[in-house]
N, C-alpha and C positions, 0 to 999 in steps of 0.2 A: 360470409363468403368473401367480402371485401378485405377483411383482416387476413384471411388465409392467403389470398392472392398477394397482398402486401408482404406477408411473411415469406412467401415463396420467392418473390422478386428480390427481396433483400438477401435471402439465403444464396440465390444464384450469383448475385454480385459479389458476395463475400467469398464464395467458392472460386470465382475467377480472379480473386486477389484485388478487387476494387477496394480502396481505402474505406474504412468503416464510416467515416463522416459522409462520404459521397454515396456509399451504399444505402445509407439512411435517407439522404436528401433527395436523390433521384426519384425513387418510388413515392416518396411523400409529396413531392411537387406534382407528380402525375395524378395522385389521389386527389389533391386539392383541385386540380384542373377538371377532373372527371366529375367531381361533386359540386361544381360551380362555386368553389371557394376561391377568393381572389388571391393573387400572388402577393398583394400588399398585406393581407392577413397572415400569409405564411412568413413573410419577412418580419412582420411584427412579432410573431412567436419566436423566431430565431433571435431577433435582437433583444427581446425581453429576457431570454434565458441567459444571455451573456452580460446584460446590463444589471448586475446584481452586486450590491456592496459586499455581502459575505464572500462572493466569488473572488473579490479583489485580493483576498488572502492567498489564493492559489499561486499567482505569479510571485508573490513575495516569499512564500515558503519554498517555491522552486528556486528562487534566487538565493535564499539562505543555504539550501543544500549545495547549489553549484559553487557558491563562494567557499563553503566549508571544504568541498572537494579540492578546489584549485588552490586553497591555502594550505593544503597538505595535512589537514586535521585527521583524515582517515589514517594516514601513515603513522601519525603520532599516537593515535589511539591504539593502533596495532602494536606499536613498539612498547607502549605502556603495559598493555595486557600480556604481551609476551614476556616482559621482564618480571611481572608479578607472578605469573604462572609457570615460570621456567622449570621448577622442580617437579611439576605435575606430569605424570606419564600421559602422553597424548595431548600435551598442552596446546599445540597448534589448533586442534579441533575446537577446544574450549575457547581459545583466543578468538577464533573466527566468530563464534557466537557472541562473546563478550564485546568484541569490537562492533559488531552489528547493532547490539543493544545501545552502545554509546553513541554511535553515529546516527542511529534512528532518531535521537532527540533533536537532530538538526536536518536530516534529509527528508523524511516523510514520504519517500518514494522507494519502492523495491528495486526499480530499474537503476536509479542513481546509486543505491547501496551496492547492488551487484557489480556495477561498472567500476565504482570507486575502490571497493574492497577486494573484489575478485582478482584484480591484477596484482594485488599485493599478497593476498593470502595463498592463492592456489599454487603459484610457483614455489613458495617456501615449503608448503606441505608436500608437494611432489618430490622436492629435493631431500626432504627428511624421511622419505620412504612411506608416506601415507597411502599412496595409490591414487591414481587420477580420478577414479569414480568417487572415492571418498572425499577428496579435496573439492571437486566441483559440486558434489552433492551437499556438503555441509555449507559451503559458501553460498550457493544458490538458495538453499532452504532458509538460512539465517537472514537473508535479505528480505524475507517476507515479514520480519518483525517491524521494519521501517514504516510500511503503510498502516500498521495497526497502532504502534506506539505513537503518542502525540509528539510533534505536530504532524498529524497524518493528513496528506492531501485528499485521499478518498473520504476521510471524515469531514473535512471542510466542505467538500462537494455534497455529501449526504446531508449535512446539517442545513445547508442552503436549500436543498430540495425539499427536505422534510419539515423545515421551519422549527428545528429544535436547537437547543443551546449547544454551540460548538464546544464550550468549556465543559459542559456536562458529558458530551460524547467523548471528549478527550479523556476526562477522568474515568469514565466507564471502560475505556480501552486499555488502561494501564495494567490491570490485573491479568486480562487475557494475554496481553503482549508478554508479560513476565512468565506466564504459564507456557507460552509457546517456546520461550527461551529455555525454560526448565526442561520441557519435553525433548528439545533438541539435544540438550546436555546429556540426558539419559541415553539417547540413541548413540551419541558419540562415545559414551562410556562403554556401551555394549560392543560397539565395533572396534574400539581400541583394545578391549580385553581379548578380542579374537586375533589381533595382529601383534605377534611377538616381536616383530622387527622395530616397532616404535619404542623409543627409549626416552629417558628423562634428560633435561638439560641442566645447566649449572646456574644457580641463583647468584646474582651479582648486585650487591647493595648500591654500588655507584651507578649501575645502569638503571636501577629502579628510581633513584633520585633524579637522574637526568631525564628519564622518561616522564616522571611526574611533573617536572617543571614545564614540560611541553604541552600538557593537557589541562593544567589548572585553569587558564583563561578560557579556552574553548568550552569547558564543561560548565561554565557559568551560564551558557546559552539556555539550557533547559530550565534553569532557575528563572531567567528573564521571561521565557515563554509561559511556562506553567504558573510560576508565581504571579506574573502580571495578569494572566487571564483569570486564574482562580481567586486571586486577591482582589479582583475588581478594578485593577489599575488600568488595564488595557482591554480593548476588544481583541479578538483573534487577529484581525487585520492589522491593528496597531502593534500587537505583539510581534507579528511577522516582520513588520517594517523595522521596529526597534532592534530585534535580534539580527536581522540582516545587516543593519548598520554596525552593530556591535562586532559581528564576525569580520566585517570589512576592516574595522579598526584593529582587531586582533591580528589579522593578516598583515596589516601595514606595520604595526608595532613589532611583531615578531619577524618581520621581513621575509615572510614566506609567500606572500601574494604579490606577484609581479604584474606589470601593466598587461602583459600578454595573457596572464591568467585571469585578470579582471575582465578583459575583453572577451575571453573565451567563456567565462561564467555568464556574462550578459547575453552573448549569442545563444548559449545553451538555454538560458531562461526564456528568451523570446521564442525559440523554436519549440520548446516543450510546452510553454503556455499556449502558443498558437494552436498546437495539435490538440491540447486538452479542451480549450474553449470552442474549437470548431466542432469537436465531438459533442460537447455539452449543448451547443446551439442546435445542431441538426437532430440530435436525439430528442431534444425538447419538442421539436416540431412533430416528430413521430409520436411522442407521448401525447401531444394534443389530439392527434388523429385517433389514437387508441382510446382516449377518453371519450371522444366524439362517437366512437363506435360502441361505447358502453362496455368495454372490455373489463374494467375494474369490477363493475356490478356482476358481470357474467362469471368472473373468476371467484368473486365472493360467494355467489350461489353455489358454484361447483365445489369449492372447498368446504362450505358448511354442509353440503350433502355428504361429504366424506366423513367429517368429524367437526364437533364444536370445541374440541380441546385445543387450547393455545399451543401446547407442546407439539401437537401434530402439525399445526400450521407452521411453526418455526422449522420443523423437520422438512416439510415440503419446500419451504423457502431455501433451506440449505441445499436440497437436491437440485432445485431450479438453478441456484447460483453456481453450483459445481458444474452443471451441464453448460450453462451459458458462458461461464468463465473460461471454458476450454476453447471456445470458438469466437468469442467477441471480446473486444477490449473492455476491461473492467469499468473504466469511466463511462463508456457508452451504456453498459448494462445498468449501472447505477442510475443514470439519468432516465433510462427507459423504464425501469421497474419500480423505482422508489415512489413516484406519484401513484402507481397502481397499488402497491403493497400497503401504503400508509392507511388508506380507508379500510382495507381488509383487516389490518392489524388492530385498528380501533374497534372494529366489530368483535374481534376475538379478545379484546382487552389487553393486548400486548403493548408494552411501553415502546414507543418509537426509538428510544435510545438503545434498548436491548435489540430491537430489530436491526438497528444500524450496525452494532457490533457484530452480530451474527452474519449479516449480509456482507460486510466488508471482509471478514476473515474468510468466509466461504469463497468469495470472488477472488481473493488474493491467492488461494490455493490453485486457481486456474492459471496463474502466472507460471506454475511449475508443470503444467500438463499440456501435452500436444493437443491440437496442431498449432494453436497460437503461442502459448507459453513464452511470453516475452522475456522473462528472466532466464529461461533456458537458452534462448538465442544470445542474450547478452553474455551469459557465463560461457557459452560455447565460443563466442568471439574473443573474449579477453583471455581465455585459457587455451585457445586453439585445440579444442576437443570436439569430437562429433556430438551432435545433438542427442543421438541415441544413448551414448555413454553418459552424458550429463543427466539425462532423465533417469537412467538406471541407478545412477548415484543418488538421486533425490528420493527414490521410492521408499527406503526405510524411514526417511525424515517426514514423509507425508503422514505417517501414522499418528505422531503426536499432534500434528497440526489439525487433523480431523478430530482427534479426541478433544482438543480445546474447543472446537466449534460445538461439539455435542455437549460439553460441559456448560457452555454458555446457554445452550437451548434448555438443558435440564435444570440449571440453577440460575435463573434470571435475577434472583435477589442478590446473588453474589456479584453479578455484573453491576448492579445498581448500588452496591454497598459504598464504594468510594464517593460517587456523586452525592449519595445521601449524607455521608460524613461531612462533606465539604459544603453541603447545603445548595447543591446545584440541581 
């Protein structure tokens, strides 16, 4: 009964547009007071959630993405992909996906990807006759690669919550992220084939060479991050710090990062990190309450009464994440459900890294679905397009994203193949 009342209170606060962190914090404090739990205990739970060394990687990866954005790396990646694929019919659609894959090695955030690339990609596609819905749809959908491909901020948060190897989770996410990109490419090919107005461009060797020079140094960043982590040279936090310094130096050497851009990147990092950590801290308190009310045990018993098949369990997790992701911020959902799901996954014999990949992809799909749909709002803002039109543009692209989630559920060994090869 208490959990039900707590859920209703939170739902009401979310409906009336109270920020997620405070929608969690208010009812949680009331619960602690009604159950003779001290405020000091509540503050301790909140503080301990944020006082975590693995979580220190979050602001550093946020800073990396912000510096890459303000150093103009997104623009240079777009120029390079456009130059290489100029002769391909419908090249701008493929360029949008390719640029997102390249930028995802530095951003780790779908919102950052959508904001940085959308303002470059969408106007060019519209001018080339692609249609506003297609342009916004492919740009918004390809932004979801960033939080799956390492260095993924949701993966860092999940690894800290589940006490699993961040490097292992990064490695396990690479193949699903590439499959997402491949699926989006297929949808672009189908849509381009139906639009006869879209034509080919002209290939220019000099433009390719000039564009290549602009991306050589930035694309060393993923080598530093993944090579450092997987090679055992850095922890994820250290890799984030080194790569952020490297991108800062690249911006200075190439004279693309101004003082104003640096200050803007620092401000963006502080605001984004503050929002993420506030959600992490308050959701942690709510998670403590749910554990106190034995919700994990109740959910385990309920799921086992349905089936003892691990595939069924993962499918139920996908459905849960797809539903929660449409109404609650993905970070909040992660902090809330991971401590609950990990014991259940252990009961089913599901590897926590597989659970992490499935959970993250399913939650990221929520970024493209109303009523929350953060990426929808960002894409709408940068393209000056109505939310409804952006969502309708993303609908065809949701199909391959859901297929990738289902593949991860049905073939968990494929998810674990790369971590196994790398010994993680």
